[in-house]
C-alpha positions in Angstrom: -1.9 -34.0 -82.1 -2.2 -33.3 -78.4 -1.4 -29.7 -77.7 -1.3 -27.4 -74.6 -2.6 -23.9 -74.6 -1.2 -21.2 -72.3 -2.5 -17.6 -71.7 -0.2 -14.7 -71.4 -0.3 -12.9 -68.0 0.8 -9.6 -69.7 -1.1 -9.4 -73.0 -4.8 -9.7 -73.2 -6.2 -12.4 -75.5 -2.8 -13.7 -76.3 -2.2 -17.5 -76.2 0.7 -19.9 -76.9 -0.1 -23.4 -78.2 2.7 -25.8 -77.3 3.4 -29.3 -78.7 4.8 -30.4 -75.3 3.5 -29.4 -71.9 5.5 -26.7 -70.2 8.3 -26.8 -72.8 8.8 -23.0 -72.5 12.6 -23.1 -73.1 11.9 -23.5 -76.8 10.3 -20.1 -77.0 12.4 -17.1 -78.0 13.6 -15.3 -74.8 12.3 -11.9 -75.9 8.9 -13.4 -76.5 8.8 -14.9 -73.1 9.6 -11.5 -71.6 6.8 -9.8 -73.5 4.2 -12.5 -72.6 5.1 -12.7 -69.0 4.1 -15.8 -67.0 2.2 -18.3 -69.2 -0.8 -19.8 -67.4 -2.2 -23.1 -68.5 -5.6 -22.8 -70.1 -6.4 -26.1 -71.8 -5.3 -29.3 -73.4 -6.8 -30.2 -76.7 -6.5 -32.9 -79.4 -5.9 -30.7 -82.4 -6.7 -32.1 -85.8 -7.0 -30.2 -89.1 -10.8 -30.4 -89.1 -11.2 -28.9 -85.6 -12.7 -25.4 -85.4 -10.7 -22.9 -83.4 -12.1 -19.4 -82.5 -9.4 -17.3 -84.1 -6.8 -19.6 -85.7 -6.6 -21.9 -88.7 -6.0 -25.3 -87.2 -3.8 -26.3 -90.2 -1.5 -23.3 -89.6 -1.3 -24.1 -85.8 -0.4 -27.7 -86.6 2.3 -26.6 -89.1 3.9 -24.4 -86.5 3.6 -27.0 -83.7 5.4 -29.6 -86.0 8.0 -27.1 -87.3 8.9 -25.2 -84.1 7.0 -26.7 -81.2 4.8 -23.7 -80.6 2.3 -21.3 -82.1 1.5 -17.7 -81.0 -2.2 -16.5 -81.1 -2.6 -12.8 -81.0 -5.8 -10.9 -80.6 -7.7 -10.4 -83.8 -6.8 -6.7 -84.1 -3.1 -7.5 -83.7 -2.8 -10.3 -86.4 -0.8 -8.2 -88.8 1.6 -6.9 -86.2 4.9 -8.5 -85.3 5.8 -8.7 -81.6 8.4 -5.9 -81.5 10.6 -4.7 -78.6 8.9 -2.2 -76.4 
């Protein structure tokens, strides 16, 4: 599956994987506010066997198929939910 990865301008080491390029309107509005402008990082052909630095590719693919996006938080924030500030 082709996917597009965007970097948050407000949160360090935070990325959003998207099933469709620049399909930001599918993201929850409160998440968009917290992430700030999303800057294109890379396009990859994601398959279950592909190694990713911080994410399980099978989980990313599940989220891309189910909701069209996947949020990657820094390793130390994995257990935290994105909550209002």
